[in-house]
C-alpha positions in Angstrom: 116.5 -15.0 53.0 115.2 -11.4 53.5 111.6 -11.1 55.1 109.2 -8.2 55.4 105.8 -8.2 57.2 102.5 -6.7 56.1 101.0 -4.4 58.7 97.3 -4.2 59.3 97.0 -1.2 57.2 98.8 -3.1 54.1 101.9 -1.3 54.6 105.4 -3.1 54.3 108.7 -1.9 55.6 111.4 -2.8 52.8 114.3 -4.2 54.5 117.6 -2.0 54.6 119.3 -4.6 52.4 116.7 -4.5 49.7 116.6 -0.8 49.6 120.6 -0.9 49.1 120.4 -3.2 46.7 117.4 -1.5 44.6 119.0 2.1 45.3 115.6 3.1 46.7 115.5 6.4 49.1 112.6 7.6 51.2 109.7 8.6 49.1 110.7 6.4 46.4 107.9 4.3 44.4 108.0 0.6 44.2 106.0 -1.5 41.6 105.5 -5.2 42.1 105.6 -7.4 39.5 106.8 -10.9 40.9 107.8 -13.6 38.3 110.0 -16.4 39.2 109.9 -15.6 42.7 112.3 -18.2 43.6 115.2 -16.5 41.6 114.5 -13.1 43.1 114.3 -14.4 46.8 117.5 -16.1 46.0 119.0 -13.0 44.7 118.0 -10.9 47.5 119.5 -13.6 50.0 122.7 -13.3 48.3 123.0 -9.8 48.5 122.1 -9.8 52.2 124.4 -12.6 53.2 127.5 -12.1 50.7 127.6 -8.3 50.1 127.6 -9.1 46.5 126.2 -6.6 44.0 122.3 -7.1 43.2 123.3 -7.7 39.5 126.1 -10.2 40.1 123.7 -12.1 42.6 121.0 -12.2 39.8 123.2 -13.3 37.3 124.5 -15.9 39.6 120.8 -16.9 40.5 119.7 -17.3 36.9 122.6 -19.5 36.0 122.1 -21.5 38.9 118.4 -22.0 38.0 119.4 -22.8 34.4 121.5 -25.7 35.6 124.9 -24.3 34.9 127.6 -25.9 36.7 130.3 -23.4 36.3 129.5 -19.3 35.9 132.4 -17.1 34.7 132.8 -13.5 35.6 135.5 -10.8 35.1 134.5 -9.4 38.7 136.8 -10.1 41.3 134.4 -9.1 44.0 131.8 -11.3 42.5 134.0 -14.0 42.0 135.1 -14.0 45.8 131.6 -13.3 47.2 129.5 -15.8 45.3 132.0 -18.5 44.3 131.9 -17.7 40.6 135.1 -18.4 38.2 137.0 -15.3 37.5 138.3 -14.9 33.9 141.8 -13.0 34.0 
């Protein structure tokens, strides 16, 4: 799981893996709207631990939450990183 701490002044340092996954650069703005926090946290954790792309990790997390027993992809990297079944 990726974590960050809130400083006394309220500032938060966004972890590098999260900045990379979201394409954030210095001076960028972030709007916070948290829905289904568990899915978001699982997705970020997968990005951080597997080097999978954010969108592939999100698809995987949403499918798992929905109870899917098998998740299919055409993407070789996603299949390998996340254990999805690759369609060839």
